[in-house]
C-alpha positions in Angstrom: 86.9 30.0 -76.8 90.0 27.7 -76.6 91.8 30.2 -74.4 88.8 30.5 -72.0 88.5 26.7 -71.6 92.2 26.3 -71.0 92.1 28.9 -68.2 88.7 28.1 -66.7 90.3 26.0 -64.0 92.6 28.9 -62.9 89.6 31.3 -62.9 87.7 28.9 -60.5 90.7 28.5 -58.3 91.3 32.3 -58.1 87.6 32.9 -57.2 87.8 30.2 -54.6 90.9 31.7 -52.9 89.5 35.2 -53.0 86.2 34.2 -51.5 87.9 32.1 -48.7 90.2 35.0 -48.0 87.3 37.4 -47.8 85.5 35.0 -45.4 88.4 35.2 -43.0 88.0 39.0 -42.8 84.3 39.0 -43.7 83.4 41.2 -40.7 85.5 44.1 -42.0 85.4 43.6 -45.8 81.8 42.4 -46.6 78.4 43.5 -45.9 76.1 41.0 -44.1 74.4 40.1 -47.4 77.7 39.5 -49.3 79.0 37.5 -46.4 75.9 35.2 -46.6 76.5 34.7 -50.4 80.2 33.8 -49.7 79.1 31.2 -47.2 76.7 29.8 -49.7 79.5 29.5 -52.2 81.6 27.6 -49.7 78.7 25.3 -49.0 78.6 24.4 -52.8 82.3 24.2 -53.1 82.5 20.4 -53.6 79.9 20.6 -56.5 81.9 23.5 -58.0 85.1 21.5 -57.7 83.4 18.5 -59.4 82.3 20.8 -62.2 85.8 22.1 -62.6 87.1 18.5 -62.8 84.6 17.6 -65.5 85.4 20.7 -67.5 89.1 20.0 -67.3 88.6 16.3 -68.2 86.5 17.4 -71.2 89.1 19.9 -72.2 91.9 17.3 -71.9 89.9 14.8 -73.9 89.0 17.0 -76.8 92.3 18.9 -77.0 94.8 16.2 -76.3 93.5 12.6 -75.7 91.2 12.4 -78.7 93.7 13.9 -81.2 96.4 11.6 -80.0 94.1 8.6 -80.4 93.2 9.7 -83.9 96.9 10.1 -84.6 97.6 6.5 -83.5 94.7 5.3 -85.6 95.9 7.0 -88.7 99.5 5.7 -88.2 98.0 2.2 -87.9 96.1 2.7 -91.1 99.3 3.8 -92.9 101.4 1.0 -91.6 98.9 -1.7 -92.6 98.4 -0.1 -96.0 94.7 0.6 -95.4 93.1 3.2 -97.7 90.9 4.5 -94.9 93.6 6.7 -93.5 93.6 10.4 -94.3 94.8 13.8 -93.1 93.8 14.8 -89.5 91.9 18.0 -88.9 93.6 20.5 -86.6 90.8 22.5 -85.0 90.5 23.5 -81.3 93.2 21.5 -79.6 96.3 21.9 -77.5 98.9 23.9 -79.5 101.6 21.3 -78.9 99.3 18.5 -80.1 98.3 20.7 -83.1 102.0 21.0 -84.0 102.5 17.2 -83.8 99.3 16.6 -85.9 100.5 19.1 -88.6 103.9 17.4 -88.7 102.2 14.0 -89.1 100.0 15.3 -91.9 103.0 16.6 -93.8 105.0 13.5 -93.1 102.0 11.3 -94.2 101.7 13.2 -97.4 105.4 12.8 -98.2 105.4 9.1 -97.2 102.3 8.4 -99.4 104.0 10.0 -102.4 107.2 8.0 -101.6 105.2 4.8 -101.3 103.5 5.3 -104.7 106.9 6.2 -106.3 108.4 3.1 -104.6 105.6 0.9 -106.0 106.1 2.4 -109.5 109.9 2.0 -109.2 109.5 -1.6 -108.1 107.3 -2.3 -111.1 109.8 -0.5 -113.4 112.6 -2.5 -111.8 110.8 -5.8 -112.4 110.2 -4.8 -116.0 113.9 -3.9 -116.4 114.9 -7.3 -114.9 112.4 -9.0 -117.3 114.1 -7.1 -120.2 117.5 -8.2 -118.9 116.3 -11.8 -118.8 115.1 -11.7 -122.4 118.4 -10.2 -123.5 120.4 -12.9 -121.7 118.2 -15.5 -123.4 118.8 -13.9 -126.8 122.6 -13.8 -126.2 122.7 -17.3 -124.9 123.8 -18.8 -128.2 123.1 -22.4 -129.2 126.1 -24.4 -130.3 127.2 -23.6 -133.8 130.0 -25.8 -135.0 132.3 -24.3 -137.6 134.4 -27.3 -138.8 137.7 -25.5 -139.3 137.4 -22.6 -136.8 137.1 -22.5 -133.0 135.2 -19.6 -131.6 134.9 -18.3 -128.0 132.5 -15.4 -127.2 131.0 -13.7 -124.2 129.5 -10.3 -123.2 129.0 -8.4 -119.9 126.6 -5.4 -119.7 127.5 -2.4 -117.6 123.9 -2.1 -116.5 120.9 -4.5 -116.2 120.3 -4.2 -120.0 123.2 -3.6 -122.4 123.6 -2.4 -125.9 126.3 -4.9 -127.0 125.4 -7.8 -129.2 127.0 -10.7 -131.0 125.9 -13.8 -132.8 127.2 -16.8 -134.7 124.9 -18.0 -137.5 125.4 -21.0 -139.8 123.8 -20.9 -143.3 124.9 -23.5 -145.8 128.6 -23.1 -146.5 128.6 -19.6 -144.9 129.1 -18.8 -141.2 128.4 -15.3 -140.0 130.0 -14.0 -136.9 129.2 -10.4 -135.9 129.7 -8.0 -133.0 127.8 -4.8 -132.4 127.6 -1.9 -130.1 124.6 0.4 -129.7 125.3 4.0 -128.4 125.0 4.1 -124.7 123.5 1.3 -122.6 120.2 0.6 -120.9 116.7 -0.4 -122.0 116.6 1.7 -125.2 120.0 0.3 -126.4 119.0 -3.2 -125.4 115.7 -2.8 -127.4 117.7 -1.8 -130.6 120.2 -4.5 -130.0 117.5 -7.2 -130.0 115.8 -5.8 -133.2 119.2 -5.9 -135.0 119.9 -9.4 -133.7 116.6 -10.7 -135.1 116.9 -8.9 -138.5 120.5 -10.1 -139.1 119.4 -13.7 -138.2 116.6 -13.4 -140.7 118.4 -11.8 -143.6 121.3 -14.2 -143.3 118.9 -16.9 -144.6 118.1 -15.1 -147.8 121.2 -13.0 -148.5 124.8 -14.2 -148.8 126.9 -11.0 -148.7 127.5 -9.6 -145.2 127.4 -6.1 -146.6 123.9 -6.7 -148.1 122.7 -8.2 -144.8 123.7 -5.1 -142.9 122.4 -2.7 -145.5 119.0 -4.4 -145.5 119.0 -4.4 -141.7 119.7 -0.7 -141.6 116.8 0.0 -144.0 114.4 -1.4 -141.4 116.1 0.0 -138.3 116.7 3.6 -139.4 113.0 4.7 -139.6 112.1 3.0 -136.3 114.7 4.4 -133.9 115.7 7.9 -132.8 118.3 9.7 -134.7 120.7 9.8 -131.8 120.7 6.0 -131.5 123.3 4.3 -133.7 124.8 0.9 -133.8 128.3 0.2 -134.9 128.9 -3.3 -136.2 131.6 -5.6 -137.6 130.6 -8.8 -139.4 132.8 -11.7 -140.5 131.6 -14.2 -143.2 133.5 -17.4 -143.3 133.0 -19.7 -146.3 133.8 -23.2 -145.1 134.0 -24.7 -148.6 136.3 -22.1 -150.1 138.1 -21.5 -146.8 137.9 -17.8 -147.3 137.1 -15.0 -144.8 135.3 -11.7 -145.6 134.7 -8.7 -143.5 132.1 -5.9 -143.5 132.5 -2.9 -141.2 129.7 -0.5 -140.1 131.7 2.1 -138.3 133.0 -0.3 -135.6 136.3 -0.9 -133.9 139.3 -2.5 -135.6 139.4 -6.2 -136.6 142.6 -7.7 -135.0 144.3 -10.5 -136.8 147.2 -12.3 -135.2 149.4 -13.9 -137.9 151.0 -17.1 -136.6 153.9 -17.2 -139.1 154.9 -13.6 -138.3 154.0 -13.9 -134.6 152.5 -10.4 -134.8 149.1 -8.8 -134.4 147.7 -6.5 -137.0 144.7 -4.2 -136.9 142.4 -3.7 -139.8 140.1 -0.7 -139.9 136.5 -1.7 -140.2 135.3 1.2 -142.3 131.7 1.9 -143.3 129.1 3.8 -141.3 127.0 2.9 -138.3 123.5 1.5 -138.6 121.0 4.3 -138.1 123.2 7.0 -139.5 121.3 7.3 -142.8 118.6 5.2 -144.5 120.6 3.9 -147.5 124.1 2.7 -146.7 124.2 0.0 -149.4 126.8 1.9 -151.5 129.0 2.6 -148.4 129.2 -0.9 -147.0 131.8 -3.1 -148.6 132.6 -6.8 -148.1 136.4 -7.2 -148.1 138.3 -10.5 -148.2 140.8 -11.0 -145.3 143.9 -13.1 -145.8 143.8 -15.9 -143.2 146.2 -18.8 -142.8 146.1 -21.8 -140.4 146.7 -21.0 -136.7 145.9 -17.3 -137.2 143.8 -15.7 -134.5 141.0 -13.3 -135.2 139.7 -11.0 -132.5 136.5 -8.9 -132.5 135.8 -6.6 -129.5 133.7 -3.6 -128.4 135.2 -0.4 -127.0 134.3 -1.4 -123.5 137.6 -3.3 -123.6 139.9 -0.7 -125.2 138.3 2.1 -123.2 138.4 0.2 -119.9 140.0 2.4 -117.2 142.9 1.7 -114.9 141.7 2.7 -111.5 145.2 2.5 -109.9 146.6 5.1 -112.3 146.5 8.8 -111.4 145.9 9.6 -115.1 143.0 7.1 -115.2 144.4 5.8 -118.5 142.5 3.5 -120.8 143.7 0.0 -122.0 143.8 1.1 -125.6 144.2 -0.8 -128.9 148.0 -1.1 -128.6 147.9 -2.8 -125.2 145.2 -5.2 -126.5 147.3 -6.2 -129.4 150.3 -6.7 -127.1 148.1 -9.0 -124.9 147.2 -11.1 -127.9 150.8 -11.3 -129.1 151.9 -12.4 -125.6 149.1 -14.9 -125.0 150.9 -18.1 -123.8 148.5 -20.4 -125.7 147.5 -19.3 -129.2 144.1 -20.8 -129.4 140.6 -19.3 -129.3 140.2 -20.1 -125.6 143.8 -19.4 -124.8 143.6 -15.9 -126.3 140.3 -15.3 -124.7 141.6 -16.2 -121.3 144.7 -14.0 -121.7 142.6 -11.0 -122.6 140.3 -11.6 -119.7 143.2 -12.0 -117.2 145.0 -8.9 -118.4 141.9 -6.8 -118.6 141.0 -7.8 -115.0 144.5 -6.9 -113.8 144.4 -3.6 -115.7 141.1 -2.5 -114.2 142.3 -3.7 -110.8 140.6 -3.9 -107.4 137.9 -1.4 -106.8 137.2 -1.5 -110.5 134.3 0.2 -112.2 132.9 -1.0 -115.5 131.8 2.1 -117.5 130.6 0.4 -120.7 129.3 -2.9 -122.0 132.1 -5.4 -122.9 131.9 -8.1 -125.6 134.8 -10.2 -126.9 135.0 -12.8 -129.7 138.2 -14.8 -130.4 138.5 -17.1 -133.4 141.2 -19.6 -134.2 141.6 -21.0 -137.7 142.7 -24.5 -136.8 142.0 -26.2 -140.1 141.3 -29.9 -140.1 143.3 -30.7 -136.9 141.8 -31.3 -133.5 143.1 -29.1 -130.7 144.2 -31.3 -127.8 144.9 -30.2 -124.2 143.5 -26.7 -124.8 143.2 -24.3 -121.8 140.1 -24.6 -119.6 137.5 -21.8 -119.9 137.5 -21.7 -116.0 140.2 -19.2 -115.0 141.8 -19.8 -111.6 141.0 -16.9 -109.2 144.7 -16.3 -108.4 145.2 -15.0 -111.9 142.6 -12.3 -111.8 141.3 -9.5 -109.5 137.9 -9.7 -107.8 136.3 -8.6 -111.1 136.0 -11.5 -113.5 133.5 -11.6 -116.3 134.4 -15.3 -116.9 133.8 -16.0 -120.5 132.3 -19.3 -121.4 133.1 -21.3 -124.5 130.5 -21.1 -127.2 131.8 -24.0 -129.3 
């Protein structure tokens, strides 16, 4: 049917030319009766031509004009977000127009799916941003003043939500300073981090030993997280009345102590096992006393610092524990802020321009100042000429 309509015009034209040609030689080619019929056809030629025009107009409308209008309408529906739009039917129409309509239908289906995924992604992104905001609020510590120790701490996540955590908690004569690192980073790690943060804060009010605090925290965390999610942790307990420092490690990085009299940094293995490894770790975790003298510097860090990569090196080497200890020993100002700034500057230089942060970074520096007041200490604001374009800019907590 479609073929007949498309070629109807040519059929009429062909008949018209044949009949007019026959009329020119009608005397020799046609009988008198046929010649009369041919003359009658010529007499009605205008009406026949009008019919041809109407047929062609209808053909053009239904096979080209109408489908194109419907296509424009559906495009308008899609652009305005209307739900009235749908796939166009491809029935009897111009093959070229049918091709365009089929292409639009396929494109529309893909775009609708993309639009839905984009909406879902935007919702998910807003939820991740909300989780990130909650985490920043949790890690935005209120001022906790330890009379004889200055503390500077900061953290920077590799993604919107990180797995690193730290806190400074005062409870009577005891002050608890801990740093933790959940395996990986992202929403799941951030969720575990906030649970542990809340539990430690709660248990520190009813338990004195840092080992007991971590053991009780693990008892609650272990049954509630996946077996592949662990959290290493290192906690310092400082007793202000006794002026004694204790350490409990849960499979974390080294504790670094810079001894002022010897002008040398030492690393102390944290020991223990990570939270989430097994349900009962109370017999494994031990609280050990650490020898501290005035002007000593204590450094807690996560592996985002020691495993930071040097992008300028062909071997893509890591910073490592030995370089970190060297940075601490060579810090020009041996205070909490001075040591913190020195590590920040050297870490930034090591990572270099075009850096890439692969893991969450957390750093805590502590300075046992005793009863004296530190005057003319370095500013927490580091001049830009001392660092590369990457600057996580730690802010003083105390």
